C-alpha positions in Angstrom: -0.7 0.5 -18.4 -0.4 -1.6 -15.3 -2.0 -0.1 -12.2 -0.7 -0.9 -8.7 -2.5 0.0 -5.5 0.3 0.6 -3.0 -1.4 0.4 0.5 0.7 2.1 3.2 0.4 2.7 6.8 2.5 5.2 8.8 5.7 3.1 8.7 8.2 5.1 6.7 10.8 2.3 6.1 8.1 -0.1 5.1 6.5 2.3 2.6 10.0 3.0 1.1 10.5 -0.8 0.6 7.1 -1.1 -1.0 7.9 1.8 -3.4 11.2 0.1 -4.3 9.4 -3.1 -5.0 6.9 -1.4 -7.3 9.7 0.6 -9.0 11.5 -2.7 -9.7 8.6 -4.2 -11.7 9.6 -5.2 -15.2 7.7 -2.5 -17.0 8.4 0.4 -14.6 8.4 3.3 -15.0 6.9 3.5 -18.5 3.9 1.2 -18.2 3.2 1.4 -14.5 1.1 3.8 -12.6 0.5 3.8 -8.8 -2.1 4.8 -6.4 -0.5 5.3 -3.0 -3.4 4.6 -0.6 -3.8 5.1 3.2 -6.9 3.9 5.1 -7.7 5.9 8.2 -9.4 3.8 10.9 -10.3 7.0 12.8 -9.9 10.4 11.3 -12.0 12.9 13.3 -9.9 15.9 12.3 -10.3 15.1 8.6 -6.5 14.8 7.9 -5.4 14.1 4.3 -3.4 11.0 3.4 -0.7 13.4 2.2 0.0 14.3 5.8 1.1 10.7 6.5 4.9 10.4 6.3 4.7 6.9 4.9 2.5 8.1 2.0 4.8 11.1 1.3 7.8 8.9 1.3 6.3 6.3 -1.1 4.9 9.0 -3.4 8.2 10.9 -3.5 10.3 7.8 -4.2 8.0 6.7 -7.0 8.0 10.1 -8.6 11.8 10.2 -8.4 11.8 7.0 -10.4 9.5 8.6 -13.1 6.4 6.6 -12.1 3.0 8.3 -12.5 1.5 8.5 -8.9 -1.7 9.7 -7.3 -2.7 9.6 -3.6 -5.9 8.0 -2.4 -7.5 7.6 1.0 -10.3 5.7 2.7 -11.7 5.2 6.1 -12.9 2.3 8.2 -11.6 -1.2 8.3 -8.2 -1.0 6.6 -8.3 -4.3 4.8 -11.8 -3.7 3.5 -10.9 -0.2 2.4 -7.9 -1.4 0.5 -9.8 -4.2 -1.3 -12.7 -1.7 -2.1 -10.2 0.9 -3.5 -8.5 -1.7 -5.7 -11.9 -2.6 -7.2 -13.0 1.0 -7.6 -9.8 2.0 -9.3 -9.4 -1.1 -11.5 -6.1 -1.9 -9.9 -4.2 -4.8 -11.5 -2.3 -5.6 -8.3 -2.0 -4.6 -4.6 1.3 -4.1 -2.8 0.9 -4.3 1.0 3.5 -4.1 3.8 3.9 -6.8 6.4 5.4 -7.0 9.8 6.5 -10.0 11.7 4.1 -11.0 14.4 3.7 -13.9 16.7 0.9 -16.4 16.1 -0.8 -15.0 19.3 -0.5 -11.4 17.9 -2.1 -12.4 14.7 -4.9 -14.1 16.4 -5.6 -11.2 18.8 -5.0 -8.3 16.4 -5.5 -9.8 13.0 -3.4 -8.9 10.0 -4.4 -6.3 7.5 -2.1 -7.9 4.9 -3.6 -11.4 5.5 -7.1 -10.1 5.1 -6.2 -8.3 1.9 -4.6 -11.4 0.5 -7.6 -13.5 1.4 -10.2 -11.1 0.0 -8.5 -9.4 -2.9 -9.9 -9.9 -6.4 -6.4 -9.1 -7.8 -2.9 -10.4 -7.1 -1.3 -9.1 -3.9 2.5 -8.9 -3.2 4.7 -7.9 -0.3 8.2 -6.5 -0.6 11.0 -8.5 1.0 12.3 -7.7 4.5 15.0 -5.1 4.9 18.6 -6.2 5.0 19.8 -6.3 8.6 
């Protein structure tokens, strides 16, 4: 069984593309299981990841494709939470979303995807951009 950690933020379209990328893996759905994961940077109300639309969209799309899915959540630095969750759940790969940013934007705000790629102990992949 191949375990993918699908790290999503609140972006509904991006999470759908990520779910499609995972569902398109060669052994899916029979030999693939997925943890849809959301890292809260600040969660004073104690909200559950299942309340995040991007998480629900990814989970529902994967379940419709017959893939075994669980939802996970973390808090703190998103990149660190994603890498820690991958290690804790023995993930074989991480699927992250990306967005186009200017070089200045990357320097000022960082990139969660970039930090995950640089620090992950397992392969990381990003889905392609949406057709325009």
